C-alpha positions in Angstrom: 2.3 14.3 37.3 4.0 13.6 34.0 5.9 10.4 33.1 9.3 10.6 31.4 9.2 13.3 28.7 5.5 13.8 28.8 4.2 17.2 29.9 1.8 17.6 32.8 -1.7 16.7 31.7 -0.5 14.4 28.9 -2.6 11.5 30.1 -5.7 13.7 30.2 -4.9 14.9 26.7 -4.8 11.3 25.5 -8.1 10.5 27.1 -9.7 13.5 25.6 -8.4 12.8 22.2 -9.6 9.2 22.4 -13.1 10.3 23.4 -13.2 12.9 20.7 -12.2 10.3 18.0 -14.9 7.9 19.3 -17.6 10.6 19.1 -16.5 11.7 15.6 -16.5 8.1 14.4 -20.0 7.4 15.8 -21.3 10.7 14.3 -19.9 9.7 10.9 -21.8 6.4 11.0 -25.2 8.2 11.6 -27.5 8.2 8.6 -27.8 11.4 6.6 -29.8 12.5 3.6 -33.2 11.3 2.6 -34.4 8.1 4.2 -36.5 5.3 2.8 -39.7 3.6 3.9 -38.3 0.2 2.8 -35.0 -1.4 3.9 -32.5 -1.2 1.0 -31.0 -4.5 2.1 -34.0 -6.8 2.5 -37.0 -4.7 1.3 -38.9 -4.9 4.6 -40.8 -1.9 5.8 -38.9 0.4 8.2 -41.1 1.2 11.2 -42.2 4.8 11.4 -40.8 5.1 14.9 -37.4 4.2 13.6 -37.6 6.7 10.7 -38.6 9.4 13.2 -35.8 8.5 15.6 -33.1 8.3 12.9 -33.9 10.7 10.0 -32.2 9.4 6.9 -32.2 5.8 7.9 -32.3 3.3 5.0 -32.1 -0.1 6.8 -34.3 -2.0 9.2 -33.2 -2.9 12.7 -32.3 -6.5 11.7 -30.1 -5.5 8.8 -28.5 -2.7 10.6 -27.6 -5.0 13.5 -25.9 -7.3 11.0 -24.0 -4.4 9.6 -23.0 -3.1 13.1 -21.5 -6.6 13.9 -19.1 -6.3 10.9 -17.7 -2.9 11.9 -14.0 -3.1 12.6 -12.8 -0.5 15.0 -9.3 0.9 14.1 -7.7 3.6 16.1 -4.5 5.3 17.0 -2.4 3.8 19.7 -1.8 6.7 22.0 -0.1 4.7 24.7 3.2 4.4 22.9 4.5 1.5 25.0 7.3 -0.7 23.7 5.0 -3.8 23.6 2.4 -2.1 21.5 5.0 -0.7 19.1 6.5 -4.1 18.5 3.3 -5.7 17.4 
């Protein structure tokens, strides 16, 4: 059932687009290219298990955790409510 001018299935389209964007963003953050045996941030050894699990990794777990905390998620507001448009 559509709301207002939206077509049938519009809500499902919004959900699918949001999930697709999230997956694309996560894939873009995955390491690529040649990895390193030492962390580029602190110089500590990167464990072999981590290097095998994430080919191309260049940071140790501690440094990567710090980087992940600083990630700012910005997305498209697909809701289109008046309140969200006024902010």
